[in-house]
N, CA, C, O and the ligand as a Tripos MOL2 file, in Angstrom:
@<TRIPOS>MOLECULE
protein
  257   255    65     0     0
PROTEIN
NO_CHARGES

@<TRIPOS>ATOM
      1 N         -12.2010  -32.3280   -6.8590 N.3       1 MET1
      2 CA        -11.7380  -31.1930   -6.0460 C.3       1 MET1
      3 C         -12.4060  -29.8900   -6.4930 C.2       1 MET1
      4 O         -12.4950  -29.6100   -7.6880 O.2       1 MET1
      5 N         -12.8630  -29.1170   -5.5490 N.am      2 GLU2
      6 CA        -13.4990  -27.8610   -5.8880 C.3       2 GLU2
      7 C         -12.6910  -26.6940   -5.3690 C.2       2 GLU2
      8 O         -12.2220  -26.6830   -4.2310 O.2       2 GLU2
      9 N         -12.5440  -25.7190   -6.2330 N.am      3 SER3
     10 CA        -11.8100  -24.5310   -5.8340 C.3       3 SER3
     11 C         -12.7650  -23.5310   -5.1900 C.2       3 SER3
     12 O         -13.8570  -23.2910   -5.7030 O.2       3 SER3
     13 N         -12.3590  -22.9570   -4.0830 N.am      4 ALA4
     14 CA        -13.2450  -22.0630   -3.3380 C.3       4 ALA4
     15 C         -13.3980  -20.7170   -4.0290 C.2       4 ALA4
     16 O         -14.4320  -20.0610   -3.9060 O.2       4 ALA4
     17 N         -12.3620  -20.3080   -4.7560 N.am      5 ASP5
     18 CA        -12.4260  -18.9680   -5.3370 C.3       5 ASP5
     19 C         -12.7750  -19.0020   -6.8290 C.2       5 ASP5
     20 O         -12.2920  -18.1950   -7.6240 O.2       5 ASP5
     21 N         -13.6310  -19.9660   -7.1730 N.am      6 ARG6
     22 CA        -14.1240  -20.0570   -8.5420 C.3       6 ARG6
     23 C         -15.2240  -19.0180   -8.7290 C.2       6 ARG6
     24 O         -16.1780  -18.9740   -7.9530 O.2       6 ARG6
     25 N         -15.0910  -18.1810   -9.7580 N.am      7 LYS7
     26 CA        -16.0760  -17.1250   -9.9600 C.3       7 LYS7
     27 C         -16.5370  -17.0920  -11.4070 C.2       7 LYS7
     28 O         -15.9100  -17.6810  -12.2870 O.2       7 LYS7
     29 N         -17.6410  -16.3950  -11.6390 N.am      8 THR8
     30 CA        -18.1240  -16.2040  -12.9990 C.3       8 THR8
     31 C         -17.9170  -14.7500  -13.4020 C.2       8 THR8
     32 O         -18.2930  -13.8280  -12.6770 O.2       8 THR8
     33 N         -17.3240  -14.5670  -14.5500 N.am      9 CYS9
     34 CA        -17.0190  -13.2160  -15.0060 C.3       9 CYS9
     35 C         -18.2940  -12.4280  -15.2830 C.2       9 CYS9
     36 O         -19.2270  -12.9360  -15.9050 O.2       9 CYS9
     37 N         -18.3230  -11.1990  -14.8230 N.am     10 LYS10
     38 CA        -19.4920  -10.3410  -14.9890 C.3      10 LYS10
     39 C         -19.6860   -9.9230  -16.4450 C.2      10 LYS10
     40 O         -20.8070   -9.6500  -16.8760 O.2      10 LYS10
     41 N         -18.6100   -9.8780  -17.1840 N.am     11 LEU11
     42 CA        -18.6910   -9.3970  -18.5640 C.3      11 LEU11
     43 C         -18.9670  -10.5100  -19.5650 C.2      11 LEU11
     44 O         -19.8980  -10.4020  -20.3640 O.2      11 LEU11
     45 N         -18.1770  -11.5740  -19.5360 N.am     12 CYS12
     46 CA        -18.2820  -12.5850  -20.5870 C.3      12 CYS12
     47 C         -18.8990  -13.8940  -20.0910 C.2      12 CYS12
     48 O         -19.2160  -14.7670  -20.8990 O.2      12 CYS12
     49 N         -19.0730  -14.0420  -18.7890 N.am     13 GLY13
     50 CA        -19.7330  -15.2290  -18.2720 C.3      13 GLY13
     51 C         -18.8150  -16.4380  -18.1200 C.2      13 GLY13
     52 O         -19.2590  -17.5060  -17.6980 O.2      13 GLY13
     53 N         -17.5470  -16.2740  -18.4590 N.am     14 GLU14
     54 CA        -16.5800  -17.3560  -18.2490 C.3      14 GLU14
     55 C         -16.3920  -17.5780  -16.7510 C.2      14 GLU14
     56 O         -16.4310  -16.6390  -15.9560 O.2      14 GLU14
     57 N         -16.1860  -18.8380  -16.3880 N.am     15 SER15
     58 CA        -15.8130  -19.0670  -15.0020 C.3      15 SER15
     59 C         -14.2970  -18.9660  -14.8970 C.2      15 SER15
     60 O         -13.5660  -19.3910  -15.7910 O.2      15 SER15
     61 N         -13.8520  -18.4100  -13.8120 N.am     16 PHE16
     62 CA        -12.4140  -18.2120  -13.6500 C.3      16 PHE16
     63 C         -12.0610  -18.3110  -12.1850 C.2      16 PHE16
     64 O         -12.9370  -18.2300  -11.3230 O.2      16 PHE16
     65 N         -10.7970  -18.4850  -11.9000 N.am     17 SER17
     66 CA        -10.3380  -18.4470  -10.5190 C.3      17 SER17
     67 C          -9.3140  -17.3320  -10.3920 C.2      17 SER17
     68 O          -8.5260  -17.0880  -11.3060 O.2      17 SER17
     69 N          -9.3340  -16.6680   -9.2620 N.am     18 SER18
     70 CA         -8.3930  -15.5770   -9.0650 C.3      18 SER18
     71 C          -6.9850  -16.1350   -8.9020 C.2      18 SER18
     72 O          -6.7530  -17.0800   -8.1490 O.2      18 SER18
     73 N          -6.0760  -15.5380   -9.6110 N.am     19 ARG19
     74 CA         -4.6950  -15.9960   -9.5450 C.3      19 ARG19
     75 C          -3.8420  -14.9160   -8.8930 C.2      19 ARG19
     76 O          -4.2440  -13.7560   -8.8020 O.2      19 ARG19
     77 N          -2.6920  -15.3050   -8.4560 N.am     20 SER20
     78 CA         -1.8310  -14.3260   -7.8040 C.3      20 SER20
     79 C          -0.9620  -13.5790   -8.8120 C.2      20 SER20
     80 O          -0.7390  -12.3770   -8.6670 O.2      20 SER20
     81 N          -0.4780  -14.2740   -9.8170 N.am     21 GLU21
     82 CA          0.3760  -13.5750  -10.7770 C.3      21 GLU21
     83 C          -0.4580  -12.9190  -11.8680 C.2      21 GLU21
     84 O          -1.3910  -13.5260  -12.3950 O.2      21 GLU21
     85 N          -0.1250  -11.6970  -12.2000 N.am     22 LYS22
     86 CA         -0.9090  -10.9290  -13.1600 C.3      22 LYS22
     87 C           0.0010  -10.2850  -14.1940 C.2      22 LYS22
     88 O           1.1630   -9.9790  -13.9270 O.2      22 LYS22
     89 N          -0.5550  -10.0910  -15.3670 N.am     23 THR23
     90 CA          0.1910   -9.3660  -16.3900 C.3      23 THR23
     91 C           0.0440   -7.8710  -16.1380 C.2      23 THR23
     92 O          -0.7660   -7.4360  -15.3200 O.2      23 THR23
     93 N           0.8400   -7.1060  -16.8540 N.am     24 LEU24
     94 CA          0.7840   -5.6520  -16.7280 C.3      24 LEU24
     95 C          -0.6100   -5.1300  -17.0520 C.2      24 LEU24
     96 O          -1.1270   -4.2410  -16.3750 O.2      24 LEU24
     97 N          -1.2090   -5.6940  -18.0960 N.am     25 PHE25
     98 CA         -2.5290   -5.2360  -18.5240 C.3      25 PHE25
     99 C          -3.5970   -5.6270  -17.5120 C.2      25 PHE25
    100 O          -4.5360   -4.8720  -17.2590 O.2      25 PHE25
    101 N          -3.4430   -6.8100  -16.9410 N.am     26 GLU26
    102 CA         -4.3970   -7.2330  -15.9140 C.3      26 GLU26
    103 C          -4.3370   -6.2970  -14.7130 C.2      26 GLU26
    104 O          -5.3650   -5.9470  -14.1340 O.2      26 GLU26
    105 N          -3.1300   -5.8990  -14.3460 N.am     27 GLU27
    106 CA         -2.9850   -4.9870  -13.2090 C.3      27 GLU27
    107 C          -3.6110   -3.6470  -13.5150 C.2      27 GLU27
    108 O          -4.2640   -3.0460  -12.6630 O.2      27 GLU27
    109 N          -3.4100   -3.1760  -14.7410 N.am     28 ALA28
    110 CA         -4.0130   -1.9100  -15.1460 C.3      28 ALA28
    111 C          -5.5310   -2.0300  -15.1260 C.2      28 ALA28
    112 O          -6.2300   -1.1320  -14.6560 O.2      28 ALA28
    113 N          -6.0340   -3.1530  -15.6420 N.am     29 GLY29
    114 CA         -7.4740   -3.3640  -15.6710 C.3      29 GLY29
    115 C          -8.0580   -3.4470  -14.2720 C.2      29 GLY29
    116 O          -9.1500   -2.9420  -14.0130 O.2      29 GLY29
    117 N          -7.3320   -4.0820  -13.3820 N.am     30 GLU30
    118 CA         -7.8060   -4.2160  -12.0140 C.3      30 GLU30
    119 C          -7.8220   -2.8700  -11.3070 C.2      30 GLU30
    120 O          -8.7350   -2.5600  -10.5420 O.2      30 GLU30
    121 N          -6.8040   -2.0890  -11.5780 N.am     31 TRP31
    122 CA         -6.7310   -0.7520  -11.0020 C.3      31 TRP31
    123 C          -7.9140    0.0860  -11.4730 C.2      31 TRP31
    124 O          -8.5450    0.7880  -10.6830 O.2      31 TRP31
    125 N          -8.2060    0.0040  -12.7730 N.am     32 LEU32
    126 CA         -9.3390    0.7310  -13.3360 C.3      32 LEU32
    127 C         -10.6600    0.2120  -12.7670 C.2      32 LEU32
    128 O         -11.5750    0.9860  -12.4860 O.2      32 LEU32
    129 N         -10.7430   -1.1110  -12.6040 N.am     33 ALA33
    130 CA        -11.9660   -1.7030  -12.0660 C.3      33 ALA33
    131 C         -12.2420   -1.1630  -10.6680 C.2      33 ALA33
    132 O         -13.3890   -0.8830  -10.3190 O.2      33 ALA33
    133 N         -11.1930   -1.0190   -9.8740 N.am     34 GLU34
    134 CA        -11.3700   -0.5190   -8.5180 C.3      34 GLU34
    135 C         -11.7160    0.9580   -8.5160 C.2      34 GLU34
    136 O         -12.5480    1.4160   -7.7320 O.2      34 GLU34
    137 N         -11.0600    1.7030   -9.4130 N.am     35 ASP35
    138 CA        -11.2050    3.1470   -9.3860 C.3      35 ASP35
    139 C         -12.4620    3.6510  -10.0890 C.2      35 ASP35
    140 O         -13.1060    4.5890   -9.6180 O.2      35 ASP35
    141 N         -12.8140    3.0250  -11.2210 N.am     36 PHE36
    142 CA        -13.8810    3.5890  -12.0470 C.3      36 PHE36
    143 C         -15.1480    2.7560  -12.0530 C.2      36 PHE36
    144 O         -16.2540    3.2970  -12.0640 O.2      36 PHE36
    145 N         -14.9880    1.4220  -12.0470 N.am     37 TRP37
    146 CA        -16.1770    0.5870  -12.2040 C.3      37 TRP37
    147 C         -16.5920   -0.1170  -10.9080 C.2      37 TRP37
    148 O         -17.7050   -0.6350  -10.8100 O.2      37 TRP37
    149 N         -15.7090   -0.1350   -9.9290 N.am     38 GLN38
    150 CA        -15.9740   -0.8210   -8.6570 C.3      38 GLN38
    151 C         -16.4170   -2.2740   -8.8470 C.2      38 GLN38
    152 O         -17.2430   -2.7780   -8.0860 O.2      38 GLN38
    153 N         -15.8660   -2.9460   -9.8640 N.am     39 ASP39
    154 CA        -16.2280   -4.3470  -10.0480 C.3      39 ASP39
    155 C         -14.9900   -5.2430  -10.0350 C.2      39 ASP39
    156 O         -14.9800   -6.3270  -10.6190 O.2      39 ASP39
    157 N         -13.9660   -4.7720   -9.3670 N.am     40 SER40
    158 CA        -12.7580   -5.5670   -9.2510 C.3      40 SER40
    159 C         -13.0730   -6.9060   -8.5760 C.2      40 SER40
    160 O         -13.7590   -6.9540   -7.5560 O.2      40 SER40
    161 N         -12.5700   -7.9670   -9.1510 N.am     41 GLY41
    162 CA        -12.8320   -9.2850   -8.5940 C.3      41 GLY41
    163 C         -13.9680   -9.9960   -9.2900 C.2      41 GLY41
    164 O         -14.1590  -11.1980   -9.1010 O.2      41 GLY41
    165 N         -14.7350   -9.2620  -10.1030 N.am     42 ASP42
    166 CA        -15.8600   -9.8740  -10.8060 C.3      42 ASP42
    167 C         -15.5510  -10.1840  -12.2620 C.2      42 ASP42
    168 O         -16.3950  -10.7230  -12.9780 O.2      42 ASP42
    169 N         -14.3400   -9.8440  -12.7030 N.am     43 LEU43
    170 CA        -13.9760  -10.0510  -14.1000 C.3      43 LEU43
    171 C         -12.8780  -11.0870  -14.2230 C.2      43 LEU43
    172 O         -11.9890  -11.1670  -13.3760 O.2      43 LEU43
    173 N         -12.9440  -11.8860  -15.2900 N.am     44 CYS44
    174 CA        -11.8870  -12.8560  -15.5250 C.3      44 CYS44
    175 C         -10.6340  -12.1190  -16.0050 C.2      44 CYS44
    176 O         -10.6910  -10.9470  -16.3750 O.2      44 CYS44
    177 N          -9.5200  -12.8180  -15.9910 N.am     45 SER45
    178 CA         -8.2660  -12.1530  -16.3210 C.3      45 SER45
    179 C          -8.2650  -11.6590  -17.7550 C.2      45 SER45
    180 O          -7.6200  -10.6580  -18.0670 O.2      45 SER45
    181 N          -8.9830  -12.3510  -18.6330 N.am     46 ARG46
    182 CA         -9.0020  -11.9240  -20.0270 C.3      46 ARG46
    183 C          -9.7380  -10.5950  -20.1780 C.2      46 ARG46
    184 O          -9.2910   -9.7240  -20.9240 O.2      46 ARG46
    185 N         -10.8570  -10.4310  -19.4790 N.am     47 CYS47
    186 CA        -11.6040   -9.1830  -19.5570 C.3      47 CYS47
    187 C         -10.8360   -8.0510  -18.8730 C.2      47 CYS47
    188 O         -10.8420   -6.9130  -19.3420 O.2      47 CYS47
    189 N         -10.1810   -8.3730  -17.7670 N.am     48 LEU48
    190 CA         -9.3610   -7.3690  -17.1020 C.3      48 LEU48
    191 C          -8.2650   -6.9040  -18.0420 C.2      48 LEU48
    192 O          -7.9590   -5.7160  -18.1410 O.2      48 LEU48
    193 N          -7.6850   -7.8770  -18.7290 N.am     49 GLU49
    194 CA         -6.5930   -7.5630  -19.6280 C.3      49 GLU49
    195 C          -7.0780   -6.7080  -20.7950 C.2      49 GLU49
    196 O          -6.4280   -5.7340  -21.1750 O.2      49 GLU49
    197 N          -8.2300   -7.0830  -21.3590 N.am     50 ASN50
    198 CA         -8.7970   -6.2950  -22.4460 C.3      50 ASN50
    199 C          -9.0790   -4.8710  -21.9980 C.2      50 ASN50
    200 O          -8.7640   -3.9110  -22.7020 O.2      50 ASN50
    201 N          -9.6630   -4.7490  -20.8450 N.am     51 ARG51
    202 CA        -10.0090   -3.4350  -20.3230 C.3      51 ARG51
    203 C          -8.7450   -2.6150  -20.0870 C.2      51 ARG51
    204 O          -8.6760   -1.4390  -20.4420 O.2      51 ARG51
    205 N          -7.7660   -3.2430  -19.4930 N.am     52 GLY52
    206 CA         -6.5090   -2.5530  -19.2190 C.3      52 GLY52
    207 C          -5.8350   -2.1000  -20.4970 C.2      52 GLY52
    208 O          -5.3040   -0.9920  -20.5810 O.2      52 GLY52
    209 N          -5.8660   -2.9730  -21.4900 N.am     53 ARG53
    210 CA         -5.2110   -2.6540  -22.7580 C.3      53 ARG53
    211 C          -5.9140   -1.4980  -23.4520 C.2      53 ARG53
    212 O          -5.2600   -0.5710  -23.9310 O.2      53 ARG53
    213 N          -7.2270   -1.5460  -23.5090 N.am     54 LEU54
    214 CA         -8.0050   -0.4810  -24.1330 C.3      54 LEU54
    215 C          -7.7860    0.8430  -23.4020 C.2      54 LEU54
    216 O          -7.5650    1.8820  -24.0230 O.2      54 LEU54
    217 N          -7.8510    0.7840  -22.0920 N.am     55 ALA55
    218 CA         -7.7210    1.9960  -21.2950 C.3      55 ALA55
    219 C          -6.3390    2.6100  -21.4640 C.2      55 ALA55
    220 O          -6.1980    3.8310  -21.5390 O.2      55 ALA55
    221 N          -5.3220    1.7560  -21.5240 N.am     56 MET56
    222 CA         -3.9630    2.2640  -21.6680 C.3      56 MET56
    223 C          -3.7790    2.9210  -23.0310 C.2      56 MET56
    224 O          -3.1110    3.9480  -23.1480 O.2      56 MET56
    225 N          -4.3730    2.3250  -24.0570 N.am     57 MET57
    226 CA         -4.3050    2.9170  -25.3920 C.3      57 MET57
    227 C          -5.0200    4.2500  -25.4020 C.2      57 MET57
    228 O          -4.5270    5.2240  -25.9730 O.2      57 MET57
    229 N          -6.1720    4.2950  -24.7770 N.am     58 TYR58
    230 CA         -6.9970    5.4930  -24.7250 C.3      58 TYR58
    231 C          -6.2590    6.6020  -23.9690 C.2      58 TYR58
    232 O          -6.1560    7.7340  -24.4430 O.2      58 TYR58
    233 N          -5.7540    6.2560  -22.7980 N.am     59 LEU59
    234 CA         -5.0580    7.2540  -21.9890 C.3      59 LEU59
    235 C          -3.8180    7.7390  -22.6940 C.2      59 LEU59
    236 O          -3.4700    8.9180  -22.6350 O.2      59 LEU59
    237 N          -3.1500    6.8100  -23.3680 N.am     60 HIS60
    238 CA         -1.9300    7.1620  -24.0830 C.3      60 HIS60
    239 C          -2.2420    8.1650  -25.1960 C.2      60 HIS60
    240 O          -1.4920    9.1170  -25.4130 O.2      60 HIS60
    241 N          -3.3440    7.9420  -25.8910 N.am     61 GLU61
    242 CA         -3.7300    8.8430  -26.9680 C.3      61 GLU61
    243 C          -4.0710   10.2120  -26.4370 C.2      61 GLU61
    244 O          -3.7160   11.2300  -27.0300 O.2      61 GLU61
    245 N          -4.7570   10.2290  -25.3210 N.am     62 ARG62
    246 CA         -5.1650   11.5070  -24.7360 C.3      62 ARG62
    247 C          -3.9720   12.3200  -24.2710 C.2      62 ARG62
    248 O          -3.9760   13.5480  -24.3440 O.2      62 ARG62
    249 N          -2.9470   11.6210  -23.7900 N.am     63 ASN63
    250 CA         -1.8130   12.3250  -23.2000 C.3      63 ASN63
    251 C          -0.7560   12.7380  -24.2180 C.2      63 ASN63
    252 O           0.1210   13.5450  -23.9080 O.2      63 ASN63
    253 N          -0.8300   12.2030  -25.4030 N.am     64 SER64
    254 CA          0.2210   12.5200  -26.3640 C.3      64 SER64
    255 C          -0.2030   13.6190  -27.3230 C.2      64 SER64
    256 O           0.5700   14.0060  -28.1990 O.2      64 SER64
    257 ZN        -14.5270  -12.2350  -18.7790 Zn       65 ZN65
@<TRIPOS>BOND
     1     1     2 1
     2     2     3 1
     3     3     4 2
     4     3     5 am
     5     5     6 1
     6     6     7 1
     7     7     8 2
     8     7     9 am
     9     9    10 1
    10    10    11 1
    11    11    12 2
    12    11    13 am
    13    13    14 1
    14    14    15 1
    15    15    16 2
    16    15    17 am
    17    17    18 1
    18    18    19 1
    19    19    20 2
    20    19    21 am
    21    21    22 1
    22    22    23 1
    23    23    24 2
    24    23    25 am
    25    25    26 1
    26    26    27 1
    27    27    28 2
    28    27    29 am
    29    29    30 1
    30    30    31 1
    31    31    32 2
    32    31    33 am
    33    33    34 1
    34    34    35 1
    35    35    36 2
    36    35    37 am
    37    37    38 1
    38    38    39 1
    39    39    40 2
    40    39    41 am
    41    41    42 1
    42    42    43 1
    43    43    44 2
    44    43    45 am
    45    45    46 1
    46    46    47 1
    47    47    48 2
    48    47    49 am
    49    49    50 1
    50    50    51 1
    51    51    52 2
    52    51    53 am
    53    53    54 1
    54    54    55 1
    55    55    56 2
    56    55    57 am
    57    57    58 1
    58    58    59 1
    59    59    60 2
    60    59    61 am
    61    61    62 1
    62    62    63 1
    63    63    64 2
    64    63    65 am
    65    65    66 1
    66    66    67 1
    67    67    68 2
    68    67    69 am
    69    69    70 1
    70    70    71 1
    71    71    72 2
    72    71    73 am
    73    73    74 1
    74    74    75 1
    75    75    76 2
    76    75    77 am
    77    77    78 1
    78    78    79 1
    79    79    80 2
    80    79    81 am
    81    81    82 1
    82    82    83 1
    83    83    84 2
    84    83    85 am
    85    85    86 1
    86    86    87 1
    87    87    88 2
    88    87    89 am
    89    89    90 1
    90    90    91 1
    91    91    92 2
    92    91    93 am
    93    93    94 1
    94    94    95 1
    95    95    96 2
    96    95    97 am
    97    97    98 1
    98    98    99 1
    99    99   100 2
   100    99   101 am
   101   101   102 1
   102   102   103 1
   103   103   104 2
   104   103   105 am
   105   105   106 1
   106   106   107 1
   107   107   108 2
   108   107   109 am
   109   109   110 1
   110   110   111 1
   111   111   112 2
   112   111   113 am
   113   113   114 1
   114   114   115 1
   115   115   116 2
   116   115   117 am
   117   117   118 1
   118   118   119 1
   119   119   120 2
   120   119   121 am
   121   121   122 1
   122   122   123 1
   123   123   124 2
   124   123   125 am
   125   125   126 1
   126   126   127 1
   127   127   128 2
   128   127   129 am
   129   129   130 1
   130   130   131 1
   131   131   132 2
   132   131   133 am
   133   133   134 1
   134   134   135 1
   135   135   136 2
   136   135   137 am
   137   137   138 1
   138   138   139 1
   139   139   140 2
   140   139   141 am
   141   141   142 1
   142   142   143 1
   143   143   144 2
   144   143   145 am
   145   145   146 1
   146   146   147 1
   147   147   148 2
   148   147   149 am
   149   149   150 1
   150   150   151 1
   151   151   152 2
   152   151   153 am
   153   153   154 1
   154   154   155 1
   155   155   156 2
   156   155   157 am
   157   157   158 1
   158   158   159 1
   159   159   160 2
   160   159   161 am
   161   161   162 1
   162   162   163 1
   163   163   164 2
   164   163   165 am
   165   165   166 1
   166   166   167 1
   167   167   168 2
   168   167   169 am
   169   169   170 1
   170   170   171 1
   171   171   172 2
   172   171   173 am
   173   173   174 1
   174   174   175 1
   175   175   176 2
   176   175   177 am
   177   177   178 1
   178   178   179 1
   179   179   180 2
   180   179   181 am
   181   181   182 1
   182   182   183 1
   183   183   184 2
   184   183   185 am
   185   185   186 1
   186   186   187 1
   187   187   188 2
   188   187   189 am
   189   189   190 1
   190   190   191 1
   191   191   192 2
   192   191   193 am
   193   193   194 1
   194   194   195 1
   195   195   196 2
   196   195   197 am
   197   197   198 1
   198   198   199 1
   199   199   200 2
   200   199   201 am
   201   201   202 1
   202   202   203 1
   203   203   204 2
   204   203   205 am
   205   205   206 1
   206   206   207 1
   207   207   208 2
   208   207   209 am
   209   209   210 1
   210   210   211 1
   211   211   212 2
   212   211   213 am
   213   213   214 1
   214   214   215 1
   215   215   216 2
   216   215   217 am
   217   217   218 1
   218   218   219 1
   219   219   220 2
   220   219   221 am
   221   221   222 1
   222   222   223 1
   223   223   224 2
   224   223   225 am
   225   225   226 1
   226   226   227 1
   227   227   228 2
   228   227   229 am
   229   229   230 1
   230   230   231 1
   231   231   232 2
   232   231   233 am
   233   233   234 1
   234   234   235 1
   235   235   236 2
   236   235   237 am
   237   237   238 1
   238   238   239 1
   239   239   240 2
   240   239   241 am
   241   241   242 1
   242   242   243 1
   243   243   244 2
   244   243   245 am
   245   245   246 1
   246   246   247 1
   247   247   248 2
   248   247   249 am
   249   249   250 1
   250   250   251 1
   251   251   252 2
   252   251   253 am
   253   253   254 1
   254   254   255 1
   255   255   256 2
@<TRIPOS>SUBSTRUCTURE
     1 MET1         2 RESIDUE 1 A MET
     2 GLU2         6 RESIDUE 1 A GLU
     3 SER3        10 RESIDUE 1 A SER
     4 ALA4        14 RESIDUE 1 A ALA
     5 ASP5        18 RESIDUE 1 A ASP
     6 ARG6        22 RESIDUE 1 A ARG
     7 LYS7        26 RESIDUE 1 A LYS
     8 THR8        30 RESIDUE 1 A THR
     9 CYS9        34 RESIDUE 1 A CYS
    10 LYS10       38 RESIDUE 1 A LYS
    11 LEU11       42 RESIDUE 1 A LEU
    12 CYS12       46 RESIDUE 1 A CYS
    13 GLY13       50 RESIDUE 1 A GLY
    14 GLU14       54 RESIDUE 1 A GLU
    15 SER15       58 RESIDUE 1 A SER
    16 PHE16       62 RESIDUE 1 A PHE
    17 SER17       66 RESIDUE 1 A SER
    18 SER18       70 RESIDUE 1 A SER
    19 ARG19       74 RESIDUE 1 A ARG
    20 SER20       78 RESIDUE 1 A SER
    21 GLU21       82 RESIDUE 1 A GLU
    22 LYS22       86 RESIDUE 1 A LYS
    23 THR23       90 RESIDUE 1 A THR
    24 LEU24       94 RESIDUE 1 A LEU
    25 PHE25       98 RESIDUE 1 A PHE
    26 GLU26      102 RESIDUE 1 A GLU
    27 GLU27      106 RESIDUE 1 A GLU
    28 ALA28      110 RESIDUE 1 A ALA
    29 GLY29      114 RESIDUE 1 A GLY
    30 GLU30      118 RESIDUE 1 A GLU
    31 TRP31      122 RESIDUE 1 A TRP
    32 LEU32      126 RESIDUE 1 A LEU
    33 ALA33      130 RESIDUE 1 A ALA
    34 GLU34      134 RESIDUE 1 A GLU
    35 ASP35      138 RESIDUE 1 A ASP
    36 PHE36      142 RESIDUE 1 A PHE
    37 TRP37      146 RESIDUE 1 A TRP
    38 GLN38      150 RESIDUE 1 A GLN
    39 ASP39      154 RESIDUE 1 A ASP
    40 SER40      158 RESIDUE 1 A SER
    41 GLY41      162 RESIDUE 1 A GLY
    42 ASP42      166 RESIDUE 1 A ASP
    43 LEU43      170 RESIDUE 1 A LEU
    44 CYS44      174 RESIDUE 1 A CYS
    45 SER45      178 RESIDUE 1 A SER
    46 ARG46      182 RESIDUE 1 A ARG
    47 CYS47      186 RESIDUE 1 A CYS
    48 LEU48      190 RESIDUE 1 A LEU
    49 GLU49      194 RESIDUE 1 A GLU
    50 ASN50      198 RESIDUE 1 A ASN
    51 ARG51      202 RESIDUE 1 A ARG
    52 GLY52      206 RESIDUE 1 A GLY
    53 ARG53      210 RESIDUE 1 A ARG
    54 LEU54      214 RESIDUE 1 A LEU
    55 ALA55      218 RESIDUE 1 A ALA
    56 MET56      222 RESIDUE 1 A MET
    57 MET57      226 RESIDUE 1 A MET
    58 TYR58      230 RESIDUE 1 A TYR
    59 LEU59      234 RESIDUE 1 A LEU
    60 HIS60      238 RESIDUE 1 A HIS
    61 GLU61      242 RESIDUE 1 A GLU
    62 ARG62      246 RESIDUE 1 A ARG
    63 ASN63      250 RESIDUE 1 A ASN
    64 SER64      254 RESIDUE 1 A SER
    65 ZN65       257 GROUP 0 **** ****
């Protein structure tokens, strides 16, 4: 069986499939991907999560 929405991550090269349920960090990463990098949909959930986590830490530091 082949999944139609199988993709290769732009950052780490992992193959991944888009899922419907997302973690908080994944959502943050996806939001950032759409707003700043315009590469939403090209990253695996792990990279989205990493990006979201880093960005949230960064933004949190800037705002406090
Ligand atoms: Zn990745």
